[in-house]
BARODO-643385 format. One record per atom (N, C-alpha, C): residue in one letter; chain; atom name; x, y, z. Coordinates in steps of 0.2 Angstrom, whole numbers, always signed. Example, Ala and Ser with C-alpha at 12.3 -4.5 7.8 and 13.67 -1.06 7.14 Angstrom:
2
A_A_N_+66_-28_+39
A_A_CA_+62_-22_+39
A_A_C_+66_-16_+39
S_A_N_+64_-11_+35
S_A_CA_+68_-5_+36
S_A_C_+64_+0_+39
END
This chain:
99
M_A_N_+400_+449_+487
M_A_CA_+405_+448_+493
M_A_C_+406_+440_+496
A_A_N_+407_+435_+495
A_A_CA_+408_+428_+499
A_A_C_+412_+430_+505
D_A_N_+408_+426_+511
D_A_CA_+412_+424_+517
D_A_C_+418_+420_+515
I_A_N_+424_+419_+520
I_A_CA_+429_+418_+521
I_A_C_+430_+413_+525
T_A_N_+433_+404_+522
T_A_CA_+436_+397_+525
T_A_C_+441_+401_+529
A_A_N_+442_+395_+535
A_A_CA_+446_+397_+538
A_A_C_+455_+397_+536
E_A_N_+453_+391_+530
E_A_CA_+459_+390_+525
E_A_C_+463_+394_+522
E_A_N_+457_+400_+519
E_A_CA_+459_+406_+515
E_A_C_+461_+410_+520
L_A_N_+460_+410_+526
L_A_CA_+463_+415_+532
L_A_C_+469_+413_+534
K_A_N_+468_+407_+534
K_A_CA_+475_+405_+539
K_A_C_+482_+406_+533
E_A_N_+479_+406_+529
E_A_CA_+487_+406_+520
E_A_C_+487_+414_+522
R_A_N_+482_+417_+520
R_A_CA_+485_+425_+521
R_A_C_+487_+428_+527
I_A_N_+486_+425_+534
I_A_CA_+487_+426_+539
I_A_C_+496_+425_+537
S_A_N_+497_+419_+536
S_A_CA_+504_+416_+535
S_A_C_+508_+420_+531
N_A_N_+504_+422_+527
N_A_CA_+508_+426_+520
N_A_C_+510_+434_+524
G_A_N_+509_+433_+531
G_A_CA_+510_+442_+531
G_A_C_+507_+446_+529
E_A_N_+499_+445_+524
E_A_CA_+495_+449_+521
E_A_C_+493_+454_+527
K_A_N_+491_+461_+525
K_A_CA_+489_+465_+531
K_A_C_+481_+466_+530
L_A_N_+477_+463_+536
L_A_CA_+471_+463_+534
L_A_C_+466_+466_+539
N_A_N_+461_+468_+538
N_A_CA_+456_+470_+543
N_A_C_+452_+466_+546
L_A_N_+456_+464_+553
L_A_CA_+453_+458_+554
L_A_C_+448_+459_+562
I_A_N_+443_+459_+562
I_A_CA_+440_+460_+569
I_A_C_+437_+454_+571
D_A_N_+438_+455_+577
D_A_CA_+435_+449_+581
D_A_C_+428_+453_+586
V_A_N_+424_+448_+587
V_A_CA_+419_+451_+587
V_A_C_+415_+446_+597
R_A_N_+421_+444_+597
R_A_CA_+419_+440_+604
R_A_C_+421_+444_+611
E_A_N_+421_+441_+617
E_A_CA_+422_+444_+623
E_A_C_+430_+444_+623
Q_A_N_+432_+448_+628
Q_A_CA_+438_+450_+633
Q_A_C_+441_+441_+634
Y_A_N_+437_+438_+637
Y_A_CA_+440_+433_+640
Y_A_C_+441_+427_+635
E_A_N_+437_+428_+629
E_A_CA_+439_+422_+623
E_A_C_+445_+424_+619
Y_A_N_+445_+429_+618
Y_A_CA_+449_+434_+616
Y_A_C_+457_+434_+618
D_A_N_+457_+431_+624
D_A_CA_+463_+432_+630
D_A_C_+465_+423_+628
E_A_N_+460_+418_+626
E_A_CA_+463_+413_+628
E_A_C_+466_+409_+619
F_A_N_+463_+414_+615
F_A_CA_+464_+411_+609
F_A_C_+462_+418_+603
N_A_N_+468_+422_+601
N_A_CA_+466_+426_+596
N_A_C_+471_+426_+589
M_A_N_+468_+427_+584
M_A_CA_+472_+429_+578
M_A_C_+475_+436_+577
G_A_N_+476_+439_+581
G_A_CA_+478_+446_+580
G_A_C_+473_+451_+576
G_A_N_+468_+450_+579
G_A_CA_+462_+454_+575
G_A_C_+461_+461_+580
T_A_N_+456_+462_+578
T_A_CA_+454_+469_+583
T_A_C_+449_+465_+586
L_A_N_+451_+467_+594
L_A_CA_+445_+466_+596
L_A_C_+440_+470_+599
I_A_N_+432_+470_+596
I_A_CA_+426_+474_+597
I_A_C_+421_+469_+599
P_A_N_+419_+468_+606
P_A_CA_+414_+462_+606
P_A_C_+406_+466_+603
L_A_N_+405_+461_+600
L_A_CA_+399_+462_+596
L_A_C_+394_+468_+599
G_A_N_+393_+464_+607
G_A_CA_+390_+472_+610
G_A_C_+391_+480_+610
D_A_N_+397_+478_+609
D_A_CA_+401_+486_+610
D_A_C_+401_+489_+602
L_A_N_+400_+485_+594
L_A_CA_+401_+486_+590
L_A_C_+397_+493_+587
Q_A_N_+390_+493_+588
Q_A_CA_+385_+499_+587
Q_A_C_+392_+506_+588
G_A_N_+392_+505_+596
G_A_CA_+395_+512_+597
G_A_C_+402_+513_+594
K_A_N_+405_+509_+593
K_A_CA_+412_+509_+588
K_A_C_+413_+509_+582
I_A_N_+405_+507_+578
I_A_CA_+405_+508_+571
I_A_C_+409_+515_+569
D_A_N_+409_+522_+569
D_A_CA_+411_+525_+569
D_A_C_+419_+527_+568
D_A_N_+422_+524_+573
D_A_CA_+429_+522_+573
D_A_C_+431_+519_+567
L_A_N_+427_+516_+564
L_A_CA_+429_+510_+557
L_A_C_+428_+513_+552
E_A_N_+426_+520_+552
E_A_CA_+423_+523_+546
E_A_C_+430_+524_+541
D_A_N_+435_+522_+542
D_A_CA_+440_+522_+537
D_A_C_+441_+515_+533
L_A_N_+438_+510_+535
L_A_CA_+438_+502_+534
L_A_C_+432_+502_+527
K_A_N_+427_+507_+526
K_A_CA_+421_+507_+523
K_A_C_+419_+503_+517
N_A_N_+426_+505_+514
N_A_CA_+427_+501_+507
N_A_C_+431_+497_+506
L_A_N_+434_+494_+512
L_A_CA_+440_+490_+510
L_A_C_+437_+482_+514
E_A_N_+440_+477_+513
E_A_CA_+438_+471_+514
E_A_C_+442_+473_+520
V_A_N_+435_+469_+527
V_A_CA_+435_+468_+534
V_A_C_+431_+461_+533
I_A_N_+436_+457_+539
I_A_CA_+434_+449_+540
I_A_C_+433_+451_+546
V_A_N_+426_+446_+549
V_A_CA_+426_+447_+556
V_A_C_+423_+440_+558
H_A_N_+424_+438_+564
H_A_CA_+424_+431_+566
H_A_C_+420_+431_+573
C_A_N_+419_+426_+577
C_A_CA_+419_+425_+582
C_A_C_+420_+419_+585
K_A_N_+417_+415_+590
K_A_CA_+418_+407_+590
K_A_C_+415_+404_+585
A_A_N_+410_+404_+583
A_A_CA_+407_+397_+579
A_A_C_+405_+400_+572
G_A_N_+403_+408_+572
G_A_CA_+401_+411_+565
G_A_C_+394_+415_+568
S_A_N_+391_+412_+571
S_A_CA_+383_+419_+573
S_A_C_+384_+425_+574
R_A_N_+390_+426_+579
R_A_CA_+391_+431_+582
R_A_C_+392_+436_+575
S_A_N_+397_+434_+572
S_A_CA_+400_+439_+567
S_A_C_+396_+439_+561
A_A_N_+391_+435_+560
A_A_CA_+385_+436_+556
A_A_C_+382_+441_+556
A_A_N_+380_+443_+564
A_A_CA_+377_+447_+565
A_A_C_+380_+455_+564
A_A_N_+386_+454_+564
A_A_CA_+391_+462_+565
A_A_C_+392_+461_+558
Q_A_N_+392_+457_+553
Q_A_CA_+391_+458_+547
Q_A_C_+386_+461_+545
A_A_N_+379_+460_+547
A_A_CA_+374_+461_+544
A_A_C_+375_+468_+546
F_A_N_+376_+470_+553
F_A_CA_+375_+477_+554
F_A_C_+380_+483_+550
M_A_N_+386_+479_+549
M_A_CA_+390_+483_+547
M_A_C_+390_+486_+539
I_A_N_+385_+482_+535
I_A_CA_+381_+481_+529
I_A_C_+378_+486_+530
Q_A_N_+374_+487_+534
Q_A_CA_+368_+490_+534
Q_A_C_+370_+499_+537
N_A_N_+376_+499_+539
N_A_CA_+380_+504_+542
N_A_C_+384_+507_+536
G_A_N_+383_+505_+528
G_A_CA_+386_+509_+522
G_A_C_+395_+503_+520
F_A_N_+395_+497_+525
F_A_CA_+402_+493_+523
F_A_C_+400_+489_+518
T_A_N_+405_+489_+511
T_A_CA_+403_+486_+506
T_A_C_+406_+480_+505
N_A_N_+411_+477_+511
N_A_CA_+415_+470_+508
N_A_C_+418_+469_+514
V_A_N_+409_+465_+520
V_A_CA_+413_+463_+526
V_A_C_+412_+452_+523
R_A_N_+418_+452_+524
R_A_CA_+417_+443_+526
R_A_C_+417_+439_+532
N_A_N_+412_+435_+533
N_A_CA_+414_+433_+540
N_A_C_+418_+426_+538
L_A_N_+420_+425_+544
L_A_CA_+423_+418_+545
L_A_C_+420_+412_+546
I_A_N_+419_+408_+541
I_A_CA_+415_+401_+541
I_A_C_+418_+399_+546
G_A_N_+415_+396_+550
G_A_CA_+415_+391_+557
G_A_C_+419_+394_+562
G_A_N_+421_+401_+563
G_A_CA_+424_+403_+568
G_A_C_+429_+404_+569
A_A_N_+434_+405_+575
A_A_CA_+438_+403_+579
A_A_C_+440_+394_+580
M_A_N_+436_+391_+580
M_A_CA_+435_+385_+583
M_A_C_+438_+382_+574
A_A_N_+435_+384_+568
A_A_CA_+437_+383_+562
A_A_C_+445_+382_+562
Y_A_N_+446_+389_+562
Y_A_CA_+454_+390_+561
Y_A_C_+457_+388_+568
Q_A_N_+454_+387_+573
Q_A_CA_+461_+381_+578
Q_A_C_+461_+375_+575
K_A_N_+456_+373_+573
K_A_CA_+457_+365_+569
K_A_C_+462_+364_+565
L_A_N_+464_+368_+562
L_A_CA_+470_+370_+557
L_A_C_+476_+368_+558
D_A_N_+477_+371_+566
D_A_CA_+484_+369_+569
D_A_C_+485_+363_+570
END
């Protein structure tokens, strides 16, 4: 279960692929720039994990601004039985550099 690069994610989004993308940043960060993912701030993830039950055996891509909060989210989700959680390497900052 390898992490995902900004280049791979951008290509998959550009191709119109349906992704399970979770943004673990805060609302103000999401408002400034987002990739269309579902906003679940890291601090809220524990309380919302049951809402994501349908994604347990699907690919889930998590991201934050630079990659550290999403790495924590990735570890938490794996501990809770998610089987294919990928962290966006470099986070939204790496993705924005591609534009």
